[in-house]
All heavy atoms as a GROMACS GRO file, in nm:
protein
  608
    1MET      N    1  -0.121  -0.212  -1.780
    1MET     CA    2   0.012  -0.155  -1.789
    1MET      C    3   0.020  -0.054  -1.903
    1MET      O    4   0.101   0.038  -1.897
    1MET     CB    5   0.116  -0.265  -1.807
    1MET     CG    6   0.250  -0.205  -1.830
    1MET     SD    7   0.405  -0.272  -1.771
    1MET     CE    8   0.382  -0.416  -1.686
    2GLU      N    9  -0.064  -0.069  -2.006
    2GLU     CA   10  -0.063   0.026  -2.117
    2GLU      C   11  -0.094   0.167  -2.069
    2GLU      O   12  -0.037   0.264  -2.118
    2GLU     CB   13  -0.160  -0.017  -2.226
    2GLU     CG   14  -0.113  -0.135  -2.307
    2GLU     CD   15   0.023  -0.112  -2.374
    2GLU    OE1   16   0.042  -0.004  -2.433
    2GLU    OE2   17   0.108  -0.201  -2.363
    3GLU      N   18  -0.186   0.177  -1.974
    3GLU     CA   19  -0.221   0.309  -1.920
    3GLU      C   20  -0.101   0.372  -1.851
    3GLU      O   21  -0.077   0.493  -1.864
    3GLU     CB   22  -0.339   0.294  -1.824
    3GLU     CG   23  -0.420   0.419  -1.809
    3GLU     CD   24  -0.554   0.392  -1.741
    3GLU    OE1   25  -0.575   0.282  -1.687
    3GLU    OE2   26  -0.636   0.484  -1.742
    4LEU      N   27  -0.024   0.293  -1.779
    4LEU     CA   28   0.098   0.342  -1.714
    4LEU      C   29   0.197   0.391  -1.818
    4LEU      O   30   0.255   0.499  -1.803
    4LEU     CB   31   0.160   0.230  -1.628
    4LEU     CG   32   0.297   0.259  -1.569
    4LEU    CD1   33   0.296   0.383  -1.482
    4LEU    CD2   34   0.347   0.138  -1.491
    5LEU      N   35   0.216   0.316  -1.924
    5LEU     CA   36   0.308   0.358  -2.029
    5LEU      C   37   0.263   0.487  -2.095
    5LEU      O   38   0.345   0.572  -2.128
    5LEU     CB   39   0.324   0.247  -2.132
    5LEU     CG   40   0.408   0.128  -2.085
    5LEU    CD1   41   0.395   0.012  -2.183
    5LEU    CD2   42   0.553   0.168  -2.068
    6GLU      N   43   0.132   0.504  -2.112
    6GLU     CA   44   0.080   0.629  -2.169
    6GLU      C   45   0.112   0.748  -2.079
    6GLU      O   46   0.151   0.855  -2.127
    6GLU     CB   47  -0.070   0.619  -2.192
    6GLU     CG   48  -0.109   0.531  -2.308
    6GLU     CD   49  -0.259   0.518  -2.323
    6GLU    OE1   50  -0.333   0.608  -2.277
    6GLU    OE2   51  -0.302   0.416  -2.380
    7ILE      N   52   0.096   0.730  -1.949
    7ILE     CA   53   0.127   0.837  -1.853
    7ILE      C   54   0.275   0.872  -1.864
    7ILE      O   55   0.311   0.991  -1.867
    7ILE     CB   56   0.091   0.792  -1.709
    7ILE    CG1   57  -0.060   0.780  -1.695
    7ILE    CG2   58   0.148   0.888  -1.606
    7ILE    CD1   59  -0.105   0.709  -1.568
    8LEU      N   60   0.361   0.772  -1.867
    8LEU     CA   61   0.505   0.796  -1.875
    8LEU      C   62   0.543   0.863  -2.006
    8LEU      O   63   0.628   0.952  -2.007
    8LEU     CB   64   0.580   0.664  -1.856
    8LEU     CG   65   0.567   0.602  -1.716
    8LEU    CD1   66   0.620   0.460  -1.716
    8LEU    CD2   67   0.638   0.687  -1.613
    9GLU      N   68   0.482   0.822  -2.116
    9GLU     CA   69   0.509   0.885  -2.245
    9GLU      C   70   0.471   1.033  -2.242
    9GLU      O   71   0.538   1.115  -2.305
    9GLU     CB   72   0.432   0.813  -2.358
    9GLU     CG   73   0.485   0.677  -2.391
    9GLU     CD   74   0.619   0.681  -2.462
    9GLU    OE1   75   0.643   0.773  -2.540
    9GLU    OE2   76   0.699   0.589  -2.438
   10ASP      N   77   0.363   1.066  -2.171
   10ASP     CA   78   0.322   1.206  -2.159
   10ASP      C   79   0.426   1.287  -2.082
   10ASP      O   80   0.445   1.406  -2.109
   10ASP     CB   81   0.186   1.218  -2.090
   10ASP     CG   82   0.071   1.179  -2.182
   10ASP    OD1   83   0.092   1.172  -2.305
   10ASP    OD2   84  -0.040   1.157  -2.130
   11ILE      N   85   0.493   1.224  -1.987
   11ILE     CA   86   0.596   1.292  -1.909
   11ILE      C   87   0.719   1.319  -1.996
   11ILE      O   88   0.773   1.429  -1.996
   11ILE     CB   89   0.635   1.210  -1.785
   11ILE    CG1   90   0.518   1.210  -1.686
   11ILE    CG2   91   0.761   1.264  -1.718
   11ILE    CD1   92   0.536   1.118  -1.567
   12ASP      N   93   0.762   1.218  -2.071
   12ASP     CA   94   0.880   1.233  -2.158
   12ASP      C   95   0.876   1.125  -2.265
   12ASP      O   96   0.896   1.006  -2.234
   12ASP     CB   97   1.008   1.223  -2.075
   12ASP     CG   98   1.134   1.254  -2.156
   12ASP    OD1   99   1.128   1.250  -2.282
   12ASP    OD2  100   1.238   1.282  -2.094
   13ASP      N  101   0.852   1.164  -2.387
   13ASP     CA  102   0.840   1.065  -2.494
   13ASP      C  103   0.974   1.025  -2.556
   13ASP      O  104   0.979   0.949  -2.652
   13ASP     CB  105   0.743   1.110  -2.602
   13ASP     CG  106   0.788   1.238  -2.671
   13ASP    OD1  107   0.894   1.293  -2.636
   13ASP    OD2  108   0.716   1.283  -2.763
   14THR      N  109   1.085   1.073  -2.498
   14THR     CA  110   1.216   1.035  -2.550
   14THR      C  111   1.278   0.918  -2.473
   14THR      O  112   1.382   0.866  -2.513
   14THR     CB  113   1.315   1.154  -2.545
   14THR    OG1  114   1.339   1.190  -2.409
   14THR    CG2  115   1.261   1.273  -2.621
   15VAL      N  116   1.216   0.876  -2.365
   15VAL     CA  117   1.268   0.769  -2.280
   15VAL      C  118   1.212   0.635  -2.328
   15VAL      O  119   1.094   0.624  -2.361
   15VAL     CB  120   1.230   0.793  -2.132
   15VAL    CG1  121   1.274   0.676  -2.045
   15VAL    CG2  122   1.288   0.924  -2.082
   16ASP      N  123   1.296   0.533  -2.328
   16ASP     CA  124   1.253   0.396  -2.359
   16ASP      C  125   1.198   0.335  -2.231
   16ASP      O  126   1.264   0.256  -2.164
   16ASP     CB  127   1.371   0.316  -2.414
   16ASP     CG  128   1.332   0.176  -2.456
   16ASP    OD1  129   1.211   0.143  -2.453
   16ASP    OD2  130   1.422   0.099  -2.490
   17TRP      N  131   1.078   0.373  -2.196
   17TRP     CA  132   1.018   0.334  -2.068
   17TRP      C  133   1.008   0.183  -2.052
   17TRP      O  134   1.025   0.132  -1.941
   17TRP     CB  135   0.879   0.397  -2.054
   17TRP     CG  136   0.882   0.546  -2.049
   17TRP    CD1  137   0.845   0.632  -2.147
   17TRP    CD2  138   0.924   0.629  -1.939
   17TRP    NE1  139   0.862   0.762  -2.106
   17TRP    CE2  140   0.910   0.763  -1.979
   17TRP    CE3  141   0.972   0.602  -1.810
   17TRP    CZ2  142   0.941   0.870  -1.896
   17TRP    CZ3  143   1.004   0.708  -1.727
   17TRP    CH2  144   0.988   0.840  -1.770
   18LYS      N  145   0.980   0.111  -2.158
   18LYS     CA  146   0.962  -0.035  -2.149
   18LYS      C  147   1.089  -0.108  -2.109
   18LYS      O  148   1.084  -0.212  -2.045
   18LYS     CB  149   0.911  -0.091  -2.281
   18LYS     CG  150   0.769  -0.056  -2.312
   18LYS     CD  151   0.725  -0.120  -2.441
   18LYS     CE  152   0.584  -0.080  -2.475
   18LYS     NZ  153   0.538  -0.136  -2.601
   19ASN      N  154   1.204  -0.054  -2.149
   19ASN     CA  155   1.329  -0.127  -2.128
   19ASN      C  156   1.422  -0.067  -2.023
   19ASN      O  157   1.515  -0.135  -1.979
   19ASN     CB  158   1.404  -0.138  -2.262
   19ASN     CG  159   1.326  -0.220  -2.361
   19ASN    OD1  160   1.279  -0.327  -2.332
   19ASN    ND2  161   1.308  -0.165  -2.480
   20GLU      N  162   1.400   0.055  -1.985
   20GLU     CA  163   1.490   0.122  -1.890
   20GLU      C  164   1.472   0.061  -1.750
   20GLU      O  165   1.362   0.045  -1.702
   20GLU     CB  166   1.461   0.272  -1.887
   20GLU     CG  167   1.554   0.348  -1.797
   20GLU     CD  168   1.700   0.337  -1.834
   20GLU    OE1  169   1.736   0.368  -1.950
   20GLU    OE2  170   1.778   0.294  -1.748
   21GLN      N  171   1.585   0.028  -1.687
   21GLN     CA  172   1.582  -0.033  -1.554
   21GLN      C  173   1.640   0.056  -1.445
   21GLN      O  174   1.647   0.014  -1.329
   21GLN     CB  175   1.659  -0.166  -1.557
   21GLN     CG  176   1.599  -0.268  -1.650
   21GLN     CD  177   1.462  -0.314  -1.606
   21GLN    OE1  178   1.442  -0.349  -1.490
   21GLN    NE2  179   1.366  -0.312  -1.696
   22GLY      N  180   1.683   0.177  -1.479
   22GLY     CA  181   1.744   0.266  -1.381
   22GLY      C  182   1.688   0.407  -1.386
   22GLY      O  183   1.764   0.504  -1.389
   23LEU      N  184   1.557   0.419  -1.389
   23LEU     CA  185   1.495   0.550  -1.407
   23LEU      C  186   1.536   0.649  -1.298
   23LEU      O  187   1.560   0.766  -1.327
   23LEU     CB  188   1.343   0.536  -1.410
   23LEU     CG  189   1.289   0.459  -1.530
   23LEU    CD1  190   1.141   0.428  -1.512
   23LEU    CD2  191   1.314   0.535  -1.658
   24ILE      N  192   1.545   0.603  -1.176
   24ILE     CA  193   1.586   0.690  -1.065
   24ILE      C  194   1.738   0.691  -1.054
   24ILE      O  195   1.800   0.799  -1.047
   24ILE     CB  196   1.524   0.643  -0.932
   24ILE    CG1  197   1.370   0.640  -0.939
   24ILE    CG2  198   1.572   0.730  -0.815
   24ILE    CD1  199   1.306   0.774  -0.960
   25ASP      N  200   1.798   0.573  -1.052
   25ASP     CA  201   1.943   0.563  -1.034
   25ASP      C  202   2.021   0.641  -1.140
   25ASP      O  203   2.125   0.698  -1.110
   25ASP     CB  204   1.986   0.415  -1.037
   25ASP     CG  205   1.932   0.337  -0.918
   25ASP    OD1  206   1.892   0.400  -0.818
   25ASP    OD2  207   1.930   0.212  -0.926
   26ARG      N  208   1.969   0.643  -1.262
   26ARG     CA  209   2.038   0.713  -1.371
   26ARG      C  210   1.984   0.854  -1.391
   26ARG      O  211   2.016   0.919  -1.488
   26ARG     CB  212   2.026   0.631  -1.500
   26ARG     CG  213   2.098   0.497  -1.486
   26ARG     CD  214   2.092   0.412  -1.609
   26ARG     NE  215   2.144   0.488  -1.723
   26ARG     CZ  216   2.105   0.468  -1.847
   26ARG    NH1  217   2.013   0.379  -1.875
   26ARG    NH2  218   2.157   0.540  -1.945
   27ARG      N  219   1.898   0.898  -1.300
   27ARG     CA  220   1.841   1.033  -1.300
   27ARG      C  221   1.762   1.066  -1.427
   27ARG      O  222   1.756   1.181  -1.470
   27ARG     CB  223   1.947   1.138  -1.275
   27ARG     CG  224   2.010   1.132  -1.138
   27ARG     CD  225   2.119   1.234  -1.122
   27ARG     NE  226   2.184   1.253  -0.996
   27ARG     CZ  227   2.218   1.169  -0.902
   27ARG    NH1  228   2.185   1.046  -0.911
   27ARG    NH2  229   2.282   1.204  -0.794
   28ILE      N  230   1.702   0.964  -1.485
   28ILE     CA  231   1.614   0.985  -1.599
   28ILE      C  232   1.482   1.044  -1.551
   28ILE      O  233   1.423   1.129  -1.616
   28ILE     CB  234   1.593   0.852  -1.675
   28ILE    CG1  235   1.727   0.807  -1.734
   28ILE    CG2  236   1.486   0.866  -1.781
   28ILE    CD1  237   1.728   0.666  -1.784
   29LEU      N  238   1.438   0.998  -1.436
   29LEU     CA  239   1.318   1.049  -1.372
   29LEU      C  240   1.363   1.127  -1.249
   29LEU      O  241   1.418   1.070  -1.155
   29LEU     CB  242   1.228   0.931  -1.333
   29LEU     CG  243   1.086   0.958  -1.292
   29LEU    CD1  244   1.011   1.034  -1.402
   29LEU    CD2  245   1.015   0.827  -1.263
   30ASP      N  246   1.344   1.259  -1.252
   30ASP     CA  247   1.390   1.343  -1.141
   30ASP      C  248   1.280   1.358  -1.036
   30ASP      O  249   1.170   1.303  -1.050
   30ASP     CB  250   1.437   1.480  -1.191
   30ASP     CG  251   1.327   1.561  -1.258
   30ASP    OD1  252   1.208   1.525  -1.246
   30ASP    OD2  253   1.360   1.662  -1.323
   31SER      N  254   1.310   1.431  -0.930
   31SER     CA  255   1.217   1.443  -0.818
   31SER      C  256   1.085   1.507  -0.860
   31SER      O  257   0.978   1.465  -0.817
   31SER     CB  258   1.279   1.520  -0.703
   31SER     OG  259   1.320   1.648  -0.746
   32PHE      N  260   1.091   1.608  -0.947
   32PHE     CA  261   0.968   1.670  -0.995
   32PHE      C  262   0.887   1.569  -1.076
   32PHE      O  263   0.764   1.561  -1.062
   32PHE     CB  264   0.998   1.794  -1.081
   32PHE     CG  265   0.875   1.859  -1.134
   32PHE    CD1  266   0.794   1.936  -1.050
   32PHE    CD2  267   0.837   1.844  -1.265
   32PHE    CE1  268   0.678   1.995  -1.098
   32PHE    CE2  269   0.722   1.904  -1.315
   32PHE     CZ  270   0.642   1.979  -1.230
   33GLY      N  271   0.954   1.491  -1.158
   33GLY     CA  272   0.886   1.387  -1.236
   33GLY      C  273   0.820   1.283  -1.148
   33GLY      O  274   0.708   1.239  -1.176
   34VAL      N  275   0.888   1.245  -1.042
   34VAL     CA  276   0.832   1.145  -0.949
   34VAL      C  277   0.707   1.201  -0.881
   34VAL      O  278   0.605   1.132  -0.871
   34VAL     CB  279   0.936   1.100  -0.844
   34VAL    CG1  280   0.871   1.015  -0.736
   34VAL    CG2  281   1.050   1.023  -0.912
   35ILE      N  282   0.715   1.324  -0.834
   35ILE     CA  283   0.600   1.385  -0.765
   35ILE      C  284   0.481   1.396  -0.861
   35ILE      O  285   0.367   1.364  -0.824
   35ILE     CB  286   0.637   1.523  -0.706
   35ILE    CG1  287   0.744   1.507  -0.599
   35ILE    CG2  288   0.514   1.592  -0.651
   35ILE    CD1  289   0.709   1.413  -0.485
   36SER      N  290   0.507   1.440  -0.983
   36SER     CA  291   0.400   1.447  -1.084
   36SER      C  292   0.343   1.309  -1.112
   36SER      O  293   0.222   1.291  -1.123
   36SER     CB  294   0.454   1.506  -1.214
   36SER     OG  295   0.502   1.635  -1.194
   37LEU      N  296   0.431   1.212  -1.122
   37LEU     CA  297   0.390   1.075  -1.149
   37LEU      C  298   0.308   1.018  -1.035
   37LEU      O  299   0.204   0.953  -1.058
   37LEU     CB  300   0.514   0.989  -1.174
   37LEU     CG  301   0.492   0.844  -1.214
   37LEU    CD1  302   0.406   0.834  -1.339
   37LEU    CD2  303   0.626   0.776  -1.236
   38VAL      N  304   0.347   1.043  -0.913
   38VAL     CA  305   0.272   0.994  -0.796
   38VAL      C  306   0.129   1.047  -0.800
   38VAL      O  307   0.033   0.972  -0.778
   38VAL     CB  308   0.345   1.034  -0.664
   38VAL    CG1  309   0.252   1.017  -0.544
   38VAL    CG2  310   0.471   0.950  -0.647
   39ALA      N  311   0.114   1.174  -0.828
   39ALA     CA  312  -0.020   1.234  -0.835
   39ALA      C  313  -0.103   1.171  -0.947
   39ALA      O  314  -0.220   1.135  -0.928
   39ALA     CB  315  -0.010   1.385  -0.853
   40GLU      N  316  -0.042   1.157  -1.063
   40GLU     CA  317  -0.112   1.099  -1.178
   40GLU      C  318  -0.149   0.953  -1.155
   40GLU      O  319  -0.260   0.911  -1.187
   40GLU     CB  320  -0.025   1.113  -1.302
   40GLU     CG  321  -0.093   1.072  -1.430
   40GLU     CD  322  -0.204   1.165  -1.474
   40GLU    OE1  323  -0.197   1.285  -1.443
   40GLU    OE2  324  -0.300   1.116  -1.537
   41LEU      N  325  -0.057   0.876  -1.099
   41LEU     CA  326  -0.086   0.735  -1.070
   41LEU      C  327  -0.198   0.722  -0.968
   41LEU      O  328  -0.284   0.634  -0.979
   41LEU     CB  329   0.039   0.663  -1.020
   41LEU     CG  330   0.155   0.650  -1.118
   41LEU    CD1  331   0.272   0.580  -1.052
   41LEU    CD2  332   0.113   0.578  -1.244
   42GLY      N  333  -0.195   0.807  -0.867
   42GLY     CA  334  -0.300   0.804  -0.765
   42GLY      C  335  -0.437   0.827  -0.826
   42GLY      O  336  -0.533   0.754  -0.798
   43ASP      N  337  -0.446   0.928  -0.912
   43ASP     CA  338  -0.574   0.959  -0.977
   43ASP      C  339  -0.618   0.851  -1.075
   43ASP      O  340  -0.732   0.808  -1.075
   43ASP     CB  341  -0.565   1.093  -1.052
   43ASP     CG  342  -0.551   1.212  -0.959
   43ASP    OD1  343  -0.577   1.197  -0.837
   43ASP    OD2  344  -0.512   1.320  -1.007
   44THR      N  345  -0.526   0.806  -1.157
   44THR     CA  346  -0.559   0.711  -1.263
   44THR      C  347  -0.595   0.573  -1.208
   44THR      O  348  -0.691   0.512  -1.254
   44THR     CB  349  -0.440   0.697  -1.361
   44THR    OG1  350  -0.412   0.827  -1.415
   44THR    CG2  351  -0.473   0.601  -1.473
   45PHE      N  352  -0.520   0.526  -1.110
   45PHE     CA  353  -0.539   0.389  -1.062
   45PHE      C  354  -0.611   0.383  -0.927
   45PHE      O  355  -0.625   0.275  -0.869
   45PHE     CB  356  -0.403   0.318  -1.052
   45PHE     CG  357  -0.337   0.301  -1.186
   45PHE    CD1  358  -0.234   0.383  -1.226
   45PHE    CD2  359  -0.382   0.204  -1.276
   45PHE    CE1  360  -0.172   0.369  -1.350
   45PHE    CE2  361  -0.322   0.188  -1.400
   45PHE     CZ  362  -0.217   0.270  -1.438
   46ASP      N  363  -0.659   0.499  -0.880
   46ASP     CA  364  -0.734   0.507  -0.755
   46ASP      C  365  -0.657   0.441  -0.639
   46ASP      O  366  -0.708   0.354  -0.569
   46ASP     CB  367  -0.872   0.444  -0.771
   46ASP     CG  368  -0.964   0.482  -0.655
   46ASP    OD1  369  -0.947   0.593  -0.599
   46ASP    OD2  370  -1.052   0.400  -0.620
   47ILE      N  371  -0.533   0.485  -0.624
   47ILE     CA  372  -0.448   0.438  -0.515
   47ILE      C  373  -0.390   0.556  -0.441
   47ILE      O  374  -0.389   0.668  -0.492
   47ILE     CB  375  -0.332   0.348  -0.567
   47ILE    CG1  376  -0.246   0.424  -0.669
   47ILE    CG2  377  -0.386   0.218  -0.622
   47ILE    CD1  378  -0.123   0.348  -0.717
   48GLU      N  379  -0.344   0.530  -0.320
   48GLU     CA  380  -0.274   0.633  -0.243
   48GLU      C  381  -0.130   0.587  -0.225
   48GLU      O  382  -0.103   0.482  -0.167
   48GLU     CB  383  -0.339   0.651  -0.106
   48GLU     CG  384  -0.278   0.764  -0.028
   48GLU     CD  385  -0.351   0.792   0.102
   48GLU    OE1  386  -0.472   0.766   0.109
   48GLU    OE2  387  -0.286   0.840   0.196
   49ILE      N  388  -0.039   0.665  -0.280
   49ILE     CA  389   0.104   0.633  -0.270
   49ILE      C  390   0.161   0.717  -0.157
   49ILE      O  391   0.178   0.838  -0.171
   49ILE     CB  392   0.177   0.661  -0.403
   49ILE    CG1  393   0.113   0.578  -0.516
   49ILE    CG2  394   0.326   0.629  -0.390
   49ILE    CD1  395   0.166   0.608  -0.653
   50GLU      N  396   0.188   0.652  -0.046
   50GLU     CA  397   0.240   0.723   0.070
   50GLU      C  398   0.390   0.748   0.053
   50GLU      O  399   0.456   0.686  -0.030
   50GLU     CB  400   0.213   0.641   0.196
   50GLU     CG  401   0.064   0.625   0.221
   50GLU     CD  402   0.033   0.561   0.354
   50GLU    OE1  403   0.122   0.558   0.442
   50GLU    OE2  404  -0.079   0.513   0.370
   51ALA      N  405   0.441   0.838   0.134
   51ALA     CA  406   0.582   0.877   0.125
   51ALA      C  407   0.674   0.756   0.138
   51ALA      O  408   0.779   0.750   0.071
   51ALA     CB  409   0.615   0.981   0.231
   52SER      N  410   0.638   0.659   0.219
   52SER     CA  411   0.723   0.541   0.239
   52SER      C  412   0.735   0.457   0.112
   52SER      O  413   0.826   0.377   0.100
   52SER     CB  414   0.669   0.456   0.354
   52SER     OG  415   0.538   0.408   0.322
   53GLU      N  416   0.643   0.476   0.016
   53GLU     CA  417   0.647   0.402  -0.111
   53GLU      C  418   0.735   0.472  -0.215
   53GLU      O  419   0.769   0.413  -0.316
   53GLU     CB  420   0.506   0.389  -0.168
   53GLU     CG  421   0.411   0.308  -0.082
   53GLU     CD  422   0.437   0.159  -0.088
   53GLU    OE1  423   0.521   0.114  -0.168
   53GLU    OE2  424   0.375   0.086  -0.009
   54ILE      N  425   0.770   0.599  -0.190
   54ILE     CA  426   0.845   0.676  -0.288
   54ILE      C  427   0.994   0.650  -0.269
   54ILE      O  428   1.068   0.730  -0.212
   54ILE     CB  429   0.810   0.826  -0.280
   54ILE    CG1  430   0.658   0.844  -0.294
   54ILE    CG2  431   0.883   0.904  -0.388
   54ILE    CD1  432   0.610   0.984  -0.272
   55VAL      N  433   1.034   0.533  -0.316
   55VAL     CA  434   1.174   0.488  -0.306
   55VAL      C  435   1.217   0.439  -0.444
   55VAL      O  436   1.133   0.398  -0.525
   55VAL     CB  437   1.190   0.376  -0.200
   55VAL    CG1  438   1.162   0.428  -0.060
   55VAL    CG2  439   1.100   0.257  -0.232
   56PRO      N  440   1.346   0.442  -0.473
   56PRO     CA  441   1.394   0.400  -0.605
   56PRO      C  442   1.345   0.261  -0.647
   56PRO      O  443   1.314   0.240  -0.764
   56PRO     CB  444   1.546   0.404  -0.591
   56PRO     CG  445   1.571   0.508  -0.488
   56PRO     CD  446   1.455   0.494  -0.391
   57GLU      N  447   1.336   0.169  -0.553
   57GLU     CA  448   1.294   0.033  -0.585
   57GLU      C  449   1.157   0.029  -0.651
   57GLU      O  450   1.127  -0.061  -0.728
   57GLU     CB  451   1.294  -0.057  -0.460
   57GLU     CG  452   1.430  -0.081  -0.401
   57GLU     CD  453   1.480   0.036  -0.315
   57GLU    OE1  454   1.399   0.116  -0.264
   57GLU    OE2  455   1.602   0.048  -0.301
   58ASN      N  456   1.072   0.126  -0.620
   58ASN     CA  457   0.937   0.129  -0.675
   58ASN      C  458   0.926   0.211  -0.804
   58ASN      O  459   0.822   0.207  -0.869
   58ASN     CB  460   0.837   0.184  -0.573
   58ASN     CG  461   0.810   0.087  -0.461
   58ASN    OD1  462   0.827  -0.034  -0.476
   58ASN    ND2  463   0.769   0.138  -0.347
   59PHE      N  464   1.030   0.284  -0.839
   59PHE     CA  465   1.022   0.374  -0.955
   59PHE      C  466   1.135   0.358  -1.055
   59PHE      O  467   1.144   0.435  -1.150
   59PHE     CB  468   1.015   0.520  -0.906
   59PHE     CG  469   0.884   0.554  -0.842
   59PHE    CD1  470   0.866   0.538  -0.706
   59PHE    CD2  471   0.777   0.599  -0.918
   59PHE    CE1  472   0.744   0.567  -0.647
   59PHE    CE2  473   0.656   0.630  -0.861
   59PHE     CZ  474   0.638   0.613  -0.725
   60ASN      N  475   1.223   0.262  -1.038
   60ASN     CA  476   1.337   0.245  -1.128
   60ASN      C  477   1.299   0.187  -1.264
   60ASN      O  478   1.372   0.202  -1.361
   60ASN     CB  479   1.446   0.159  -1.065
   60ASN     CG  480   1.562   0.243  -1.014
   60ASN    OD1  481   1.590   0.351  -1.063
   60ASN    ND2  482   1.630   0.193  -0.913
   61SER      N  483   1.184   0.120  -1.272
   61SER     CA  484   1.141   0.061  -1.399
   61SER      C  485   0.989   0.057  -1.405
   61SER      O  486   0.920   0.070  -1.304
   61SER     CB  487   1.196  -0.082  -1.413
   61SER     OG  488   1.134  -0.167  -1.319
   62VAL      N  489   0.940   0.037  -1.526
   62VAL     CA  490   0.795   0.024  -1.544
   62VAL      C  491   0.744  -0.097  -1.467
   62VAL      O  492   0.638  -0.091  -1.404
   62VAL     CB  493   0.760   0.012  -1.694
   62VAL    CG1  494   0.616  -0.025  -1.715
   62VAL    CG2  495   0.792   0.141  -1.766
   63GLU      N  496   0.819  -0.206  -1.470
   63GLU     CA  497   0.778  -0.326  -1.398
   63GLU      C  498   0.765  -0.300  -1.249
   63GLU      O  499   0.672  -0.345  -1.184
   63GLU     CB  500   0.875  -0.441  -1.423
   63GLU     CG  501   0.875  -0.494  -1.564
   63GLU     CD  502   0.964  -0.413  -1.658
   63GLU    OE1  503   1.045  -0.329  -1.610
   63GLU    OE2  504   0.952  -0.431  -1.780
   64ALA      N  505   0.862  -0.227  -1.193
   64ALA     CA  506   0.857  -0.196  -1.050
   64ALA      C  507   0.737  -0.109  -1.017
   64ALA      O  508   0.669  -0.131  -0.917
   64ALA     CB  509   0.987  -0.127  -1.007
   65MET      N  510   0.710  -0.011  -1.103
   65MET     CA  511   0.594   0.075  -1.080
   65MET      C  512   0.465  -0.006  -1.088
   65MET      O  513   0.375   0.012  -1.005
   65MET     CB  514   0.589   0.189  -1.183
   65MET     CG  515   0.694   0.294  -1.160
   65MET     SD  516   0.674   0.429  -1.280
   65MET     CE  517   0.836   0.423  -1.359
   66TRP      N  518   0.456  -0.095  -1.185
   66TRP     CA  519   0.335  -0.175  -1.202
   66TRP      C  520   0.313  -0.267  -1.083
   66TRP      O  521   0.200  -0.284  -1.037
   66TRP     CB  522   0.341  -0.253  -1.333
   66TRP     CG  523   0.211  -0.320  -1.363
   66TRP    CD1  524   0.186  -0.453  -1.366
   66TRP    CD2  525   0.086  -0.255  -1.392
   66TRP    NE1  526   0.054  -0.474  -1.394
   66TRP    CE2  527  -0.009  -0.355  -1.410
   66TRP    CE3  528   0.048  -0.121  -1.402
   66TRP    CZ2  529  -0.144  -0.326  -1.440
   66TRP    CZ3  530  -0.084  -0.092  -1.431
   66TRP    CH2  531  -0.178  -0.194  -1.449
   67LYS      N  532   0.421  -0.326  -1.032
   67LYS     CA  533   0.410  -0.411  -0.913
   67LYS      C  534   0.358  -0.331  -0.794
   67LYS      O  535   0.273  -0.377  -0.718
   67LYS     CB  536   0.544  -0.476  -0.878
   67LYS     CG  537   0.582  -0.589  -0.969
   67LYS     CD  538   0.717  -0.646  -0.929
   67LYS     CE  539   0.763  -0.749  -1.029
   67LYS     NZ  540   0.898  -0.799  -0.999
   68MET      N  541   0.410  -0.209  -0.777
   68MET     CA  542   0.364  -0.123  -0.668
   68MET      C  543   0.215  -0.090  -0.686
   68MET      O  544   0.137  -0.098  -0.591
   68MET     CB  545   0.447   0.004  -0.663
   68MET     CG  546   0.400   0.102  -0.558
   68MET     SD  547   0.481   0.264  -0.567
   68MET     CE  548   0.420   0.324  -0.726
   69ILE      N  549   0.178  -0.053  -0.807
   69ILE     CA  550   0.039  -0.017  -0.834
   69ILE      C  551  -0.054  -0.132  -0.802
   69ILE      O  552  -0.155  -0.115  -0.732
   69ILE     CB  553   0.022   0.028  -0.981
   69ILE    CG1  554   0.092   0.161  -1.004
   69ILE    CG2  555  -0.126   0.036  -1.020
   69ILE    CD1  556   0.112   0.198  -1.150
   70THR      N  557  -0.024  -0.251  -0.853
   70THR     CA  558  -0.111  -0.365  -0.829
   70THR      C  559  -0.116  -0.403  -0.682
   70THR      O  560  -0.222  -0.438  -0.629
   70THR     CB  561  -0.072  -0.486  -0.916
   70THR    OG1  562   0.064  -0.519  -0.892
   70THR    CG2  563  -0.094  -0.456  -1.062
   71ARG      N  564  -0.004  -0.391  -0.613
   71ARG     CA  565  -0.002  -0.420  -0.469
   71ARG      C  566  -0.089  -0.320  -0.392
   71ARG      O  567  -0.166  -0.360  -0.304
   71ARG     CB  568   0.143  -0.414  -0.418
   71ARG     CG  569   0.157  -0.439  -0.270
   71ARG     CD  570   0.303  -0.448  -0.227
   71ARG     NE  571   0.392  -0.347  -0.283
   71ARG     CZ  572   0.406  -0.224  -0.234
   71ARG    NH1  573   0.336  -0.184  -0.131
   71ARG    NH2  574   0.491  -0.140  -0.291
   72LEU      N  575  -0.080  -0.194  -0.428
   72LEU     CA  576  -0.158  -0.091  -0.359
   72LEU      C  577  -0.307  -0.103  -0.392
   72LEU      O  578  -0.392  -0.069  -0.308
   72LEU     CB  579  -0.107   0.048  -0.392
   72LEU     CG  580   0.034   0.080  -0.338
   72LEU    CD1  581   0.079   0.215  -0.390
   72LEU    CD2  582   0.036   0.076  -0.186
   73GLN      N  583  -0.340  -0.149  -0.510
   73GLN     CA  584  -0.481  -0.168  -0.547
   73GLN      C  585  -0.543  -0.283  -0.468
   73GLN      O  586  -0.663  -0.282  -0.442
   73GLN     CB  587  -0.495  -0.197  -0.696
   73GLN     CG  588  -0.476  -0.074  -0.782
   73GLN     CD  589  -0.485  -0.106  -0.930
   73GLN    OE1  590  -0.439  -0.210  -0.976
   73GLN    NE2  591  -0.541  -0.013  -1.005
   74GLU      N  592  -0.463  -0.380  -0.428
   74GLU     CA  593  -0.513  -0.494  -0.354
   74GLU      C  594  -0.544  -0.460  -0.209
   74GLU      O  595  -0.620  -0.529  -0.144
   74GLU     CB  596  -0.412  -0.609  -0.358
   74GLU     CG  597  -0.397  -0.668  -0.497
   74GLU     CD  598  -0.282  -0.767  -0.508
   74GLU    OE1  599  -0.209  -0.786  -0.407
   74GLU    OE2  600  -0.264  -0.824  -0.616
   75ASN      N  601  -0.482  -0.354  -0.158
   75ASN     CA  602  -0.501  -0.316  -0.016
   75ASN      C  603  -0.627  -0.237   0.004
   75ASN      O  604  -0.682  -0.172  -0.069
   75ASN     CB  605  -0.382  -0.237   0.035
   75ASN     CG  606  -0.258  -0.325   0.042
   75ASN    OD1  607  -0.269  -0.446   0.051
   75ASN    ND2  608  -0.143  -0.263   0.036
   0.00000   0.00000   0.00000
């Protein structure tokens, strides 16, 4: 999870990534940020994030992103 937090800090170091629970809902992470993040996560964690995975439930918090990453790594 530390690697995920490093990626997020590179995107915006002013966000409290560890505690924020509404990254999409509160528009902290915009569409450009999500697309950049999807590419970076794919490369870093060797996963393929399909369009059907790009939903607020998977990107609203660090925990949600980590759950998605680990689930996709298992497949």
